[in-house]
C-alpha positions in Angstrom: 76.7 122.1 34.1 77.5 120.1 30.8 78.2 116.7 32.4 78.4 115.0 29.1 81.4 117.4 28.4 83.2 116.4 31.6 82.3 112.6 31.0 84.1 112.9 27.7 87.1 114.7 29.3 87.3 112.1 32.0 87.2 109.3 29.4 89.9 111.0 27.5 92.1 111.2 30.5 91.6 107.7 31.5 92.5 106.6 28.0 95.7 108.7 28.0 96.6 107.1 31.5 96.2 103.8 30.1 98.4 104.3 27.3 101.1 105.8 29.5 100.6 102.7 31.8 101.4 100.3 28.9 104.6 102.1 28.1 105.9 102.7 31.7 105.6 99.0 32.8 108.9 98.3 31.3 110.9 100.7 33.4 109.7 99.4 36.5 110.9 95.8 35.9 113.6 94.4 38.3 116.9 95.7 37.8 119.7 93.2 37.0 122.2 93.0 39.8 125.0 91.1 37.9 128.0 93.3 37.8 129.5 91.3 35.0 126.8 92.4 32.7 126.1 96.0 34.0 128.4 98.5 35.7 127.9 99.6 39.1 126.9 103.3 38.0 124.6 101.9 35.2 123.1 99.8 37.8 122.6 102.7 40.0 120.9 104.8 37.3 118.7 101.7 36.5 117.6 101.5 40.1 116.9 105.2 40.2 114.8 105.1 37.2 112.9 102.1 38.3 112.1 103.8 41.6 110.9 106.7 39.6 108.8 104.7 37.4 107.3 102.8 40.5 106.2 106.4 42.0 104.8 107.4 38.6 102.9 104.2 38.6 101.5 104.9 42.0 100.4 108.4 41.2 99.0 107.2 37.9 96.9 104.5 39.8 95.6 107.3 42.3 94.6 109.5 39.3 92.9 106.6 37.8 90.8 105.9 40.8 89.8 109.5 41.0 88.9 109.3 37.4 86.6 106.3 38.0 85.2 108.0 41.0 84.2 111.1 39.1 82.7 109.0 36.3 80.6 107.1 39.1 79.4 110.4 40.5 78.2 111.5 37.1 76.2 108.4 36.8 74.8 108.8 40.2 74.1 112.5 39.3 76.5 113.6 42.3 79.2 115.2 40.0 80.2 118.8 40.6 79.3 118.9 44.2 81.9 119.2 47.0 82.1 116.1 49.2 82.9 118.3 52.2 80.3 121.2 52.1 78.0 119.7 49.3 78.2 123.2 47.5 78.7 123.2 43.7 82.4 123.1 42.5 83.2 125.9 40.1 83.1 124.8 36.6 86.6 126.4 36.0 88.0 124.1 38.7 86.2 121.1 37.2 87.7 122.2 33.7 91.3 122.2 35.2 90.7 119.0 37.0 87.3 117.1 36.3 88.1 114.6 39.0 88.3 117.2 41.8 86.4 116.2 44.9 86.5 119.4 46.7 85.5 123.0 45.9 88.5 125.4 46.2 87.5 126.8 49.8 87.4 123.3 51.2 90.7 122.3 49.5 92.3 125.4 50.8 91.1 124.5 54.4 92.3 120.9 54.0 95.8 122.2 53.1 96.3 124.2 56.2 
């Protein structure tokens, strides 16, 4: 397994998430509740956009933690092994998601 390839892929993903985070912070700002400056429907749209932005930020934080964890596993020479069964994770699965923690079999068992 080419760990350097996956390290580079994870670093690229982390950088992309950091760039998205910078642009997404404005949408999560507090919504103005003054009806004289913003109509009710516009305010409702802004509140919905704010909620969606907060959820996107939450998901992005989870993904960032998974990326950091994967980078740490590379440093500790533990990358590419399932945390449940300790078998090697298929390279195609890691290519799709280099932050994967479980092999496909253990991931399937966890969903049932």
